[in-house]
C-alpha positions as a Markdown table, in Angstrom:
| # | Residue | x | y | z |
|---|---|---|---|---|
| 1 | Met | -8.0 | 44.1 | -19.7 |
| 2 | Lys | -5.1 | 46.1 | -18.3 |
| 3 | Leu | -3.4 | 45.8 | -14.9 |
| 4 | Gly | -2.6 | 48.8 | -12.7 |
| 5 | Asn | 1.0 | 49.0 | -14.0 |
| 6 | Gly | -0.3 | 49.3 | -17.6 |
| 7 | Arg | 0.5 | 45.8 | -18.6 |
| 8 | Lys | -2.2 | 43.9 | -20.5 |
| 9 | Leu | -3.7 | 40.8 | -18.8 |
| 10 | Asn | -3.1 | 37.7 | -20.8 |
| 11 | Ile | -6.5 | 35.9 | -20.4 |
| 12 | Pro | -5.5 | 32.6 | -22.3 |
| 13 | Arg | -2.4 | 32.3 | -20.1 |
| 14 | Cys | -4.5 | 32.9 | -16.9 |
| 15 | Ile | -7.0 | 30.2 | -18.0 |
| 16 | Met | -4.2 | 27.7 | -18.6 |
| 17 | Ala | -2.6 | 28.5 | -15.2 |
| 18 | Gly | -6.0 | 28.0 | -13.5 |
| 19 | Thr | -6.6 | 24.8 | -15.4 |
| 20 | Gly | -3.1 | 23.6 | -14.4 |
| 21 | Leu | -3.7 | 24.4 | -10.8 |
| 22 | Ile | -7.1 | 22.5 | -10.8 |
| 23 | Ala | -5.4 | 19.5 | -12.5 |
| 24 | Leu | -2.7 | 19.5 | -9.9 |
| 25 | Ile | -5.2 | 19.5 | -7.0 |
| 26 | Val | -7.3 | 16.7 | -8.6 |
| 27 | Ile | -4.1 | 14.6 | -9.2 |
| 28 | Gly | -3.3 | 14.9 | -5.5 |
| 29 | Ile | -6.9 | 13.9 | -4.5 |
| 30 | Leu | -6.8 | 10.9 | -6.9 |
| 31 | Gly | -3.4 | 9.9 | -5.3 |
| 32 | Leu | -5.1 | 9.9 | -1.9 |
| 33 | Val | -7.9 | 7.7 | -3.3 |
| 34 | Leu | -5.3 | 5.2 | -4.7 |
| 35 | Asn | -3.5 | 5.1 | -1.4 |
| 36 | Ser | -6.6 | 4.5 | 0.7 |
| 37 | Ala | -7.6 | 1.6 | -1.6 |
| 38 | Lys | -4.2 | 0.0 | -1.0 |
| 39 | Thr | -4.2 | 0.4 | 2.8 |
| 40 | Gly | -7.8 | -0.6 | 3.3 |
| 41 | Leu | -7.4 | -4.3 | 2.5 |
| 42 | Gln | -5.4 | -6.0 | 5.3 |
| 43 | Asp | -5.7 | -9.3 | 3.4 |
| 44 | Gln | -3.2 | -7.9 | 0.8 |
| 45 | Leu | -0.7 | -6.3 | 3.2 |
| 46 | Leu | 1.0 | -9.0 | 5.2 |
| 47 | Ala | 4.3 | -8.4 | 3.5 |
| 48 | Lys | 4.1 | -4.7 | 4.6 |
| 49 | Arg | 3.1 | -5.7 | 8.1 |
| 50 | Trp | 5.9 | -8.3 | 8.3 |
| 51 | Ser | 8.7 | -6.0 | 7.1 |
| 52 | Asp | 9.0 | -2.3 | 6.1 |
| 53 | Lys | 12.1 | -3.0 | 4.0 |
| 54 | Asn | 10.2 | -4.4 | 1.0 |
| 55 | Asp | 12.2 | -7.6 | 1.2 |
| 56 | Phe | 9.2 | -9.9 | 1.5 |
| 57 | Ala | 6.4 | -10.8 | -0.8 |
| 58 | Gln | 2.9 | -12.2 | -0.4 |
| 59 | Asn | 1.8 | -14.5 | -3.2 |
| 60 | Ser | -1.5 | -16.5 | -3.7 |
| 61 | Val | -2.3 | -19.5 | -5.8 |
| 62 | Phe | -6.0 | -20.2 | -6.7 |
| 63 | Leu | -6.9 | -23.7 | -7.8 |
| 64 | Ser | -10.0 | -25.5 | -8.9 |
| 65 | Pro | -11.6 | -27.5 | -6.0 |
| 66 | Thr | -12.0 | -30.4 | -8.4 |
| 67 | Gln | -8.3 | -31.0 | -8.4 |
| 68 | Lys | -8.6 | -32.4 | -4.9 |
| 69 | Val | -5.4 | -30.9 | -3.5 |
| 70 | Gly | -5.0 | -31.9 | 0.2 |
| 71 | Ser | -2.8 | -31.5 | 3.2 |
| 72 | Glu | -0.2 | -34.0 | 1.7 |
| 73 | Glu | 0.4 | -31.8 | -1.3 |
| 74 | Ile | 0.8 | -28.8 | 1.1 |
| 75 | Arg | 3.5 | -30.6 | 3.1 |
| 76 | Ala | 5.3 | -31.6 | -0.1 |
| 77 | Leu | 5.1 | -28.0 | -1.3 |
| 78 | Arg | 6.6 | -26.7 | 2.0 |
| 79 | His | 9.6 | -29.0 | 1.6 |
| 80 | Glu | 10.1 | -27.9 | -2.0 |
| 81 | Leu | 10.0 | -24.3 | -1.1 |
| 82 | Glu | 12.7 | -24.6 | 1.5 |
| 83 | Ser | 14.9 | -26.6 | -1.0 |
| 84 | Lys | 14.4 | -24.0 | -3.7 |
| 85 | Tyr | 15.4 | -21.1 | -1.5 |
| 86 | Leu | 18.5 | -23.1 | -0.4 |
| 87 | Glu | 19.4 | -23.5 | -4.1 |
| 88 | Lys | 19.2 | -19.8 | -4.5 |
| 89 | Asn | 21.6 | -19.3 | -1.5 |
| 90 | Thr | 18.8 | -17.9 | 0.6 |
| 91 | Ile | 18.0 | -19.4 | 4.0 |
| 92 | Ala | 14.2 | -19.8 | 4.4 |
| 93 | Ser | 12.3 | -22.1 | 6.6 |
| 94 | Phe | 8.8 | -22.7 | 8.1 |
| 95 | Glu | 10.3 | -24.0 | 11.3 |
| 96 | Pro | 13.9 | -22.8 | 11.8 |
| 97 | Glu | 16.0 | -24.2 | 14.6 |
| 98 | Glu | 16.8 | -20.6 | 15.7 |
| 99 | Gly | 14.9 | -17.4 | 15.2 |
| 100 | Pro | 11.5 | -16.7 | 13.8 |
| 101 | Ala | 10.2 | -18.4 | 10.6 |
| 102 | Asn | 10.7 | -16.4 | 7.4 |
| 103 | Leu | 8.4 | -18.7 | 5.4 |
| 104 | Val | 4.7 | -18.4 | 6.4 |
| 105 | Asp | 1.8 | -19.9 | 4.6 |
| 106 | Ala | -1.9 | -20.6 | 4.7 |
| 107 | Tyr | -4.5 | -22.6 | 2.8 |
| 108 | Ala | -8.2 | -22.9 | 2.6 |
| 109 | Ala | -11.1 | -25.0 | 1.3 |
| 110 | Phe | -14.7 | -24.0 | 1.2 |
| 111 | Val | -17.5 | -26.4 | 2.3 |
| 112 | Pro | -21.0 | -26.3 | 3.8 |
| 113 | Val | -21.2 | -27.8 | 7.3 |
| 114 | Asn | -24.0 | -28.8 | 9.6 |
| 115 | Leu | -23.7 | -27.4 | 13.1 |
| 116 | Ser | -25.9 | -27.8 | 16.2 |
| 117 | Thr | -26.2 | -26.7 | 19.8 |
| 118 | Asp | -29.0 | -27.0 | 22.4 |
| 119 | His | -30.1 | -23.6 | 21.3 |
| 120 | Gly | -30.2 | -24.1 | 17.5 |
| 121 | Ala | -28.9 | -25.8 | 14.4 |
| 122 | Gly | -28.3 | -25.1 | 10.8 |
| 123 | Thr | -26.1 | -25.4 | 7.7 |
| 124 | Tyr | -23.4 | -22.8 | 7.3 |
| 125 | Asp | -20.7 | -21.9 | 4.8 |
| 126 | Ala | -17.4 | -22.9 | 6.4 |
| 127 | Val | -13.8 | -22.0 | 5.5 |
| 128 | Ala | -11.6 | -24.9 | 6.4 |
| 129 | Val | -8.1 | -23.3 | 7.0 |
| 130 | Gly | -4.6 | -24.4 | 7.6 |
| 131 | Gly | -1.3 | -22.7 | 8.3 |
| 132 | Asp | -1.3 | -19.2 | 9.8 |
| 133 | Phe | -4.5 | -18.2 | 8.0 |
| 134 | Phe | -5.5 | -15.4 | 10.4 |
| 135 | Leu | -2.1 | -13.8 | 10.0 |
| 136 | Phe | -3.0 | -13.3 | 6.4 |
| 137 | His | -6.7 | -12.5 | 7.2 |
| 138 | Pro | -7.0 | -10.7 | 10.5 |
| 139 | Val | -10.8 | -10.7 | 10.8 |
| 140 | Arg | -12.1 | -8.3 | 13.4 |
| 141 | Leu | -12.6 | -10.2 | 16.7 |
| 142 | Ile | -15.5 | -9.3 | 19.0 |
| 143 | Thr | -14.6 | -11.8 | 21.7 |
| 144 | Gly | -12.0 | -14.7 | 22.0 |
| 145 | Asn | -9.0 | -15.5 | 19.9 |
| 146 | Tyr | -7.9 | -17.0 | 16.6 |
| 147 | Phe | -6.6 | -20.5 | 16.2 |
| 148 | Ser | -3.6 | -21.8 | 14.2 |
| 149 | Glu | -2.3 | -25.0 | 12.7 |
| 150 | Ser | 0.5 | -25.0 | 15.3 |
| 151 | Asp | -2.0 | -25.3 | 18.2 |
| 152 | Arg | -1.7 | -28.6 | 20.1 |
| 153 | Leu | -5.5 | -29.2 | 19.6 |
| 154 | His | -7.4 | -28.6 | 16.5 |
| 155 | Asp | -11.1 | -29.1 | 17.5 |
| 156 | Tyr | -11.8 | -25.4 | 17.2 |
| 157 | Ile | -14.3 | -23.1 | 15.4 |
| 158 | Leu | -14.5 | -19.4 | 14.9 |
| 159 | Leu | -18.0 | -18.0 | 14.5 |
| 160 | Asp | -19.3 | -14.8 | 12.9 |
| 161 | Glu | -21.6 | -12.7 | 15.1 |
| 162 | Glu | -24.8 | -13.8 | 13.3 |
| 163 | Thr | -24.0 | -17.5 | 13.6 |
| 164 | Ala | -23.2 | -17.1 | 17.3 |
| 165 | Trp | -26.6 | -15.5 | 17.9 |
| 166 | Asp | -28.2 | -18.2 | 15.8 |
| 167 | Leu | -26.6 | -21.1 | 17.7 |
| 168 | Phe | -26.3 | -19.6 | 21.2 |
| 169 | Gly | -28.4 | -16.5 | 21.4 |
| 170 | Ser | -25.3 | -14.5 | 22.4 |
| 171 | Ser | -22.0 | -13.3 | 20.9 |
| 172 | Asp | -20.0 | -13.9 | 24.1 |
| 173 | Val | -19.6 | -17.7 | 23.6 |
| 174 | Ala | -15.9 | -18.3 | 23.6 |
| 175 | Gly | -15.3 | -21.8 | 25.2 |
| 176 | Gln | -18.7 | -23.1 | 24.3 |
| 177 | Lys | -19.1 | -26.3 | 22.3 |
| 178 | Ile | -20.8 | -27.0 | 19.0 |
| 179 | Ala | -21.7 | -30.5 | 17.6 |
| 180 | Phe | -20.2 | -31.2 | 14.2 |
| 181 | Gly | -20.6 | -34.7 | 12.9 |
| 182 | Ser | -19.1 | -37.1 | 15.4 |
| 183 | Met | -17.1 | -34.5 | 17.3 |
| 184 | Asp | -17.6 | -31.4 | 19.4 |
| 185 | Leu | -15.9 | -28.1 | 18.4 |
| 186 | Ile | -14.8 | -25.5 | 20.9 |
| 187 | Val | -15.6 | -21.9 | 20.0 |
| 188 | Thr | -12.4 | -19.9 | 20.2 |
| 189 | Gly | -14.0 | -16.6 | 19.4 |
| 190 | Val | -16.6 | -14.5 | 17.5 |
| 191 | Tyr | -15.7 | -12.1 | 14.7 |
| 192 | Lys | -17.6 | -9.3 | 13.0 |
| 193 | Arg | -18.1 | -9.6 | 9.3 |
| 194 | Ala | -17.4 | -6.7 | 6.9 |
| 195 | Gln | -20.6 | -4.7 | 6.5 |
| 196 | Ser | -19.9 | -2.7 | 3.3 |
| 197 | Glu | -22.1 | -3.3 | 0.3 |
| 198 | Ile | -19.1 | -4.3 | -1.8 |
| 199 | Asp | -17.9 | -6.8 | 0.8 |
| 200 | Asn | -21.3 | -8.4 | 1.0 |
| 201 | Leu | -21.7 | -8.5 | -2.8 |
| 202 | Ala | -18.2 | -10.1 | -3.2 |
| 203 | Ala | -18.8 | -12.5 | -0.4 |
| 204 | Gly | -22.1 | -13.8 | -1.8 |
| 205 | Gly | -24.5 | -11.7 | 0.2 |
| 206 | Asp | -25.2 | -11.9 | 3.9 |
| 207 | Glu | -24.7 | -15.6 | 4.4 |
| 208 | Pro | -23.0 | -16.5 | 7.7 |
| 209 | Arg | -19.5 | -17.9 | 7.5 |
| 210 | Val | -17.5 | -19.9 | 10.1 |
| 211 | Phe | -13.8 | -20.9 | 10.2 |
| 212 | Ile | -12.6 | -24.4 | 11.2 |
| 213 | Pro | -9.2 | -26.1 | 11.0 |
| 214 | Tyr | -8.8 | -28.1 | 7.8 |
| 215 | Gln | -7.8 | -31.1 | 9.9 |
| 216 | Val | -11.3 | -31.2 | 11.3 |
| 217 | Leu | -12.7 | -32.2 | 7.9 |
| 218 | Gln | -10.4 | -35.2 | 7.8 |
| 219 | Asp | -11.3 | -36.2 | 11.3 |
| 220 | Val | -15.0 | -36.4 | 10.4 |
| 221 | Gly | -14.4 | -38.1 | 7.1 |
| 222 | Met | -15.2 | -35.1 | 4.8 |
| 223 | Glu | -13.3 | -34.3 | 1.6 |
| 224 | Ala | -12.8 | -30.8 | 0.3 |
| 225 | Gly | -10.2 | -29.8 | -2.2 |
| 226 | Ile | -7.9 | -26.9 | -1.2 |
| 227 | Ser | -8.6 | -24.0 | -3.5 |
| 228 | Val | -6.4 | -21.3 | -2.1 |
| 229 | Tyr | -2.7 | -21.3 | -1.1 |
| 230 | Glu | -1.0 | -18.2 | 0.2 |
| 231 | Leu | 2.7 | -17.7 | 1.0 |
| 232 | Leu | 4.8 | -15.0 | 2.6 |
| 233 | Ser | 8.5 | -15.4 | 1.7 |
| 234 | Pro | 11.7 | -13.5 | 1.2 |
| 235 | Asn | 11.8 | -11.4 | -1.9 |
| 236 | Pro | 15.3 | -9.9 | -2.3 |
| 237 | Ile | 14.6 | -8.8 | -5.9 |
| 238 | Pro | 11.3 | -8.2 | -7.7 |
| 239 | Asn | 9.5 | -11.5 | -8.7 |
| 240 | Phe | 12.0 | -13.6 | -6.9 |
| 241 | Ala | 9.4 | -15.2 | -4.6 |
| 242 | Ser | 6.7 | -15.6 | -7.2 |
| 243 | Asn | 9.1 | -17.3 | -9.7 |
| 244 | Ile | 10.2 | -19.8 | -7.0 |
| 245 | Leu | 6.5 | -20.6 | -6.3 |
| 246 | Lys | 5.7 | -21.0 | -10.0 |
| 247 | Asp | 8.7 | -23.3 | -10.6 |
| 248 | Ile | 7.5 | -25.9 | -8.1 |
| 249 | Gln | 5.3 | -28.5 | -9.8 |
| 250 | Ile | 3.3 | -29.8 | -6.8 |
| 251 | Phe | -0.1 | -28.5 | -7.9 |
| 252 | Pro | -1.6 | -29.8 | -11.2 |
| 253 | Ser | -0.5 | -27.5 | -14.0 |
| 254 | Asp | -4.0 | -26.9 | -15.4 |
| 255 | Asp | -6.3 | -24.3 | -14.0 |
| 256 | Leu | -3.9 | -22.3 | -11.8 |
| 257 | Ile | -4.0 | -18.6 | -11.2 |
| 258 | Tyr | -1.0 | -16.9 | -9.5 |
| 259 | Val | -1.4 | -13.4 | -7.9 |
| 260 | Glu | 1.4 | -11.4 | -6.3 |
| 261 | Asn | -0.6 | -9.6 | -3.6 |
| 262 | Ser | 2.3 | -7.3 | -2.6 |
| 263 | Ser | 2.4 | -5.4 | -5.9 |
| 264 | Arg | -1.2 | -5.5 | -7.1 |
| 265 | Phe | -2.0 | -1.9 | -6.0 |
| 266 | Ser | 0.8 | -0.3 | -7.9 |
| 267 | Tyr | 1.0 | 1.8 | -11.1 |
| 268 | Lys | 2.7 | -1.0 | -12.9 |
| 269 | Arg | -0.1 | -3.4 | -12.0 |
| 270 | Tyr | -2.8 | -0.8 | -13.2 |
| 271 | Tyr | -1.0 | -0.5 | -16.5 |
| 272 | Glu | -1.0 | -4.3 | -16.9 |
| 273 | Leu | -4.7 | -4.4 | -16.1 |
| 274 | Leu | -5.5 | -2.0 | -18.8 |
| 275 | Gly | -4.4 | -4.6 | -21.3 |
| 276 | Gln | -6.3 | -7.4 | -19.5 |
| 277 | Arg | -9.7 | -5.9 | -19.2 |
| 278 | Lys | -11.4 | -8.3 | -21.6 |
| 279 | Ser | -9.8 | -11.4 | -20.2 |
| 280 | Arg | -10.8 | -10.4 | -16.6 |
| 281 | Glu | -14.4 | -9.9 | -17.6 |
| 282 | Met | -14.7 | -13.0 | -19.8 |
| 283 | Arg | -13.3 | -15.9 | -17.7 |
| 284 | Val | -13.4 | -19.4 | -19.1 |
| 285 | Asp | -11.8 | -21.3 | -16.1 |
| 286 | Asp | -13.8 | -22.9 | -13.3 |
| 287 | Ile | -11.7 | -21.5 | -10.5 |
| 288 | Pro | -13.9 | -19.8 | -7.8 |
| 289 | Tyr | -12.2 | -16.9 | -6.1 |
| 290 | Pro | -12.7 | -16.6 | -2.3 |
| 291 | Tyr | -14.5 | -13.5 | -1.0 |
| 292 | Trp | -11.4 | -11.6 | -0.1 |
| 293 | Glu | -9.9 | -12.0 | -3.6 |
| 294 | Asn | -13.2 | -10.9 | -5.1 |
| 295 | Val | -13.1 | -7.7 | -3.0 |
| 296 | Ala | -9.4 | -7.1 | -4.0 |
| 297 | Arg | -10.2 | -7.6 | -7.7 |
| 298 | Tyr | -13.1 | -5.3 | -7.6 |
| 299 | Arg | -10.9 | -2.6 | -5.8 |
| 300 | Glu | -8.0 | -2.9 | -8.2 |
| 301 | Gly | -10.3 | -2.8 | -11.2 |
| 302 | Arg | -11.8 | 0.5 | -10.0 |
| 303 | Met | -8.5 | 1.9 | -9.0 |
| 304 | Met | -7.2 | 1.1 | -12.6 |
| 305 | Tyr | -9.6 | 3.8 | -13.9 |
| 306 | Val | -8.6 | 6.2 | -11.1 |
| 307 | Ala | -4.9 | 5.8 | -12.1 |
| 308 | Leu | -5.9 | 6.2 | -15.8 |
| 309 | Trp | -7.5 | 9.6 | -15.0 |
| 310 | Gln | -4.5 | 10.6 | -12.9 |
| 311 | Trp | -2.2 | 9.8 | -15.9 |
| 312 | Ile | -4.5 | 11.8 | -18.3 |
| 313 | Leu | -4.5 | 14.8 | -16.0 |
| 314 | Ala | -0.7 | 14.6 | -15.5 |
| 315 | Gly | -0.3 | 14.5 | -19.3 |
| 316 | Gly | -2.5 | 17.6 | -19.6 |
| 317 | Leu | -0.5 | 19.4 | -16.9 |
| 318 | Phe | 2.7 | 18.6 | -18.7 |
| 319 | Leu | 1.2 | 20.0 | -21.9 |
| 320 | Ile | 0.3 | 23.2 | -20.1 |
| 321 | Val | 3.8 | 23.6 | -18.7 |
| 322 | Phe | 5.3 | 22.8 | -22.1 |
| 323 | Ile | 3.1 | 25.4 | -23.9 |
| 324 | Asn | 4.0 | 28.1 | -21.4 |
| 325 | Leu | 7.7 | 27.3 | -21.7 |
| 326 | Met | 7.5 | 27.6 | -25.5 |
| 327 | Trp | 5.7 | 30.9 | -25.1 |
| 328 | Phe | 8.4 | 32.2 | -22.8 |
| 329 | Leu | 11.2 | 31.1 | -25.1 |
| 330 | Thr | 9.7 | 32.6 | -28.3 |
| 331 | Thr | 8.6 | 35.8 | -26.6 |
| 332 | His | 11.8 | 36.6 | -24.5 |
| 333 | Lys | 14.3 | 34.8 | -26.7 |
| 334 | Pro | 16.7 | 34.2 | -23.7 |
| 335 | Thr | 20.5 | 34.3 | -24.5 |
| 336 | Lys | 23.5 | 33.9 | -22.3 |
| 337 | Glu | 24.1 | 37.6 | -22.2 |
| 338 | Lys | 20.5 | 38.2 | -21.0 |
| 339 | Phe | 20.9 | 35.5 | -18.4 |
| 340 | Asp | 24.2 | 37.0 | -17.2 |
| 341 | Lys | 22.6 | 40.5 | -17.0 |
| 342 | Phe | 19.7 | 39.0 | -15.0 |
| 343 | Val | 22.1 | 37.4 | -12.5 |
| 344 | Asp | 24.0 | 40.7 | -12.2 |
| 345 | Asp | 20.8 | 42.6 | -11.6 |
| 346 | Leu | 19.9 | 40.2 | -8.8 |
| 347 | Asp | 23.3 | 40.6 | -7.3 |
| 348 | Arg | 23.2 | 44.4 | -7.3 |
| 349 | Lys | 19.8 | 44.4 | -5.6 |
| 350 | Arg | 21.0 | 42.0 | -3.0 |
| 351 | Arg | 24.1 | 44.2 | -2.3 |
| 352 | Ala | 22.0 | 47.3 | -2.2 |
| 353 | Lys | 19.9 | 45.9 | 0.5 |
| 354 | Arg | 22.9 | 45.0 | 2.6 |
| 355 | Thr | 24.6 | 48.5 | 2.3 |
| 356 | Lys | 24.0 | 50.5 | 5.5 |
| 357 | Asn | 24.8 | 54.1 | 6.4 |
| 358 | Ile | 27.3 | 54.5 | 9.2 |
| 359 | Thr | 27.5 | 57.7 | 11.3 |
| 360 | Phe | 30.6 | 58.6 | 13.4 |
| 361 | Met | 30.6 | 61.7 | 15.7 |
| 362 | Gly | 27.6 | 63.1 | 13.8 |
| 363 | Glu | 29.3 | 62.7 | 10.4 |
| 364 | Asp | 28.1 | 60.2 | 7.7 |
| 365 | Ile | 30.8 | 57.8 | 6.6 |
| 366 | Glu | 30.7 | 56.6 | 3.0 |
| 367 | Pro | 29.2 | 53.1 | 2.7 |
| 368 | Ile | 31.6 | 50.3 | 1.9 |
| 369 | Asp | 30.1 | 48.0 | -0.7 |
| 370 | Asp | 32.4 | 45.1 | -0.1 |
| 371 | Leu | 31.9 | 45.0 | 3.6 |
| 372 | Glu | 30.4 | 41.8 | 5.0 |
| 373 | Pro | 29.0 | 41.2 | 8.4 |
| 374 | Glu | 31.8 | 38.6 | 9.0 |
| 375 | Asp | 34.5 | 41.3 | 8.4 |
| 376 | Ser | 36.1 | 42.2 | 11.8 |
| 377 | Thr | 37.4 | 45.7 | 11.3 |
| 378 | Val | 37.9 | 48.4 | 8.7 |
| 379 | Gln | 39.6 | 51.8 | 8.7 |
| 380 | Thr | 38.4 | 55.1 | 7.3 |
| 381 | Glu | 39.6 | 58.7 | 7.3 |
| 382 | Thr | 37.7 | 61.4 | 9.3 |
| 383 | Gly | 39.5 | 64.7 | 9.5 |
| 384 | Asn | 43.1 | 64.1 | 10.6 |
| 385 | Glu | 42.4 | 60.8 | 12.3 |
| 386 | Thr | 42.3 | 57.3 | 11.1 |
| 387 | Ile | 39.4 | 55.5 | 12.8 |
| 388 | Glu | 39.2 | 51.8 | 13.2 |
| 389 | Tyr | 35.7 | 50.4 | 13.8 |
| 390 | Val | 34.0 | 47.0 | 13.9 |
| 391 | Tyr | 31.2 | 46.6 | 11.2 |
| 392 | Lys | 27.7 | 46.8 | 12.6 |
| 393 | Glu | 24.5 | 47.3 | 10.6 |
| 394 | Asp | 22.5 | 50.5 | 11.1 |
| 395 | Val | 24.6 | 51.6 | 14.1 |
| 396 | Asn | 25.1 | 55.3 | 15.0 |
| 397 | Tyr | 28.6 | 55.6 | 16.4 |
| 398 | Glu | 28.3 | 58.7 | 18.6 |
| 399 | Gly | 31.2 | 59.7 | 20.8 |
């Protein structure tokens, strides 16, 4: 096929150019998918919400409930963390004398609880939490407020919407009381559980779930081993915070899983996951992941394949560019002389566009090639006179 100027259309090159354009568009779309997966999980983004300077990291430790880690071990861990940071010449504290804390943590245990009111009763899955749990996991509140370990009282409970209707027949129940063992718990609020199929699957279906302070279990004489510990801490260089946490030997050394949440949705992490596919699918430990970690692991596993396709397409795009570059070099055989001639031609075309005709007293004056708009005045001969004029483009100087 020939074009209007007589040149022959290079169909293979057109196909490659179209393929490259499509690959570039798909790469951009996949990039948007990767970004949406990262920003859609608030449980993994506390470091970003805390500081936009990338100087903090969020880390998690998952333990077997059979290890019976309790609040005493958490207090010892907090002391060791402050000491370790001090050894590294970094001031970090959970309760500083001045300014806000730059060490923030949370922990959780999972246990079934029997709850009752005048309206109803039942057994529900409970997450017994400590520290600033809802800072890490900002569940969507319908009514009321969160609770925290720093509150003066700790006889609180946060209900999901379904449990609130089950126990009270309403979701607006903040301030109401629920019987739990030998004590009454005050409802601080009601939250709405995630409704997506993946969240329900990872969370174990549609089972109701409530949150209570970990201290409440101790008050009623129940035992439940802490199986999740989370930490937000200064991270001036990569892996600084995670290495400090791993160096502390408070938890039993067996059956521990460390996760740096801050970097899990990154290309480096996706590359690591490609080599860990079998170990992720064939677990031999007895560590149960909480529902939010199951969701995150599912997401990062799927995004690993999205990133893989992005890399494949980027490699194909690079190959197309390389082939076209080789074609150009072999066909045109560029040399320094040809390059200099190309630059000179561009310069001449530029100067030709700037050259303007000047008319004085009805007489054309010869254009002056070196005249720039910034030049103030020039002189030219017309008849017996020497005329001085200021340069203007396309101006007819009539007397």
